[in-house]
C-alpha positions as CSV (number, residue, x, y, z in Angstrom):
1,M,6.0,-4.8,-2.5
2,Y,4.6,-8.1,-3.2
3,A,4.4,-7.6,-6.9
4,R,8.1,-6.5,-6.9
5,R,9.2,-9.6,-4.9
6,K,7.3,-11.8,-7.0
7,E,8.8,-10.1,-10.1
8,M,5.2,-9.4,-11.5
9,A,5.5,-6.9,-14.5
10,F,3.2,-4.0,-13.4
11,D,2.9,-0.4,-14.9
12,S,1.6,1.4,-12.1
13,I,-0.1,1.2,-8.6
14,S,-2.3,3.7,-7.1
15,V,-4.7,3.9,-4.2
16,R,-7.7,6.3,-3.1
17,Y,-9.3,6.4,0.2
18,E,-12.3,8.2,1.4
19,Y,-13.3,8.5,5.0
20,D,-16.7,9.4,6.3
21,R,-19.3,8.9,9.2
22,V,-22.5,7.2,8.4
23,H,-25.5,6.8,10.3
24,A,-25.9,3.4,12.1
25,D,-29.4,2.4,13.3
26,D,-28.4,-0.6,15.2
27,C,-25.2,0.8,17.1
28,R,-25.1,-0.1,20.7
29,D,-21.5,1.1,21.4
30,C,-21.3,4.3,19.5
31,D,-23.0,7.7,19.2
32,G,-25.4,6.7,16.4
33,F,-22.7,6.9,13.8
34,L,-19.9,4.6,12.4
35,D,-16.6,5.4,10.8
36,R,-16.3,4.3,7.2
37,V,-13.2,4.0,5.1
38,R,-13.8,3.4,1.3
39,S,-10.5,2.2,-0.5
40,E,-9.9,1.7,-4.3
41,I,-6.6,0.1,-5.4
42,F,-5.6,0.4,-8.8
43,I,-3.0,-2.1,-10.2
44,E,-2.1,-1.7,-13.8
45,G,-0.1,-4.4,-15.5
46,D,-0.2,-7.6,-17.6
47,F,-1.3,-10.1,-15.2
48,D,-3.0,-13.5,-15.6
49,D,-6.1,-14.4,-13.6
50,A,-4.3,-16.2,-10.9
51,E,-2.2,-13.2,-10.3
52,R,-5.1,-10.8,-10.3
53,V,-6.7,-12.9,-7.5
54,R,-3.6,-13.1,-5.4
55,L,-3.0,-9.4,-5.7
56,G,-6.5,-8.7,-4.4
57,E,-5.9,-11.1,-1.3
58,I,-2.6,-9.5,-0.7
59,A,-4.2,-6.0,-0.6
60,Q,-6.6,-6.9,2.2
61,K,-3.7,-8.3,4.3
62,C,-1.6,-4.9,4.4
63,P,-0.9,-3.7,8.0
64,V,-2.9,-0.6,7.4
65,H,-5.8,-2.5,6.3
66,K,-5.8,-4.8,9.1
67,T,-5.6,-2.1,11.6
68,L,-8.4,-0.3,10.2
69,S,-10.5,-3.3,10.0
70,N,-9.8,-4.4,13.5
71,G,-10.1,-1.1,15.3
72,I,-7.4,0.9,17.1
73,H,-6.7,0.9,20.7
74,F,-4.9,4.0,21.9
75,E,-2.8,4.2,24.8
76,E,-1.8,7.7,25.7
77,Q,0.4,9.4,28.1
78,I,0.1,13.2,28.2
79,T,2.5,15.2,30.2
80,V,1.8,18.8,30.4
81,G,4.6,20.8,32.1
C-alpha cells in the first residue's frame, strides 16, 4: 500500500510467516514456552537505498505486526443456547 501510494516501482511483494513455541528459561508469566512468529518480507523492485530503508520501517508498522508484537487481549462473550 505504501509503495503504491508513493508511486514506487516494484515487481512483486510476498511474505512468509512461521509460528512455533520455544522453550523459555526465564519465563515468569507463561507455561515455560513462548509463542514465536518469524516473518520474511520480500519486496522486489528497483529501489534506491533510502527507499529500501523506508520500506523496512513501514513493514514493521503494519497493524498485524504491531498487534502480534504488543500481545493480544481477548474479550469474549460466549452464549450457548
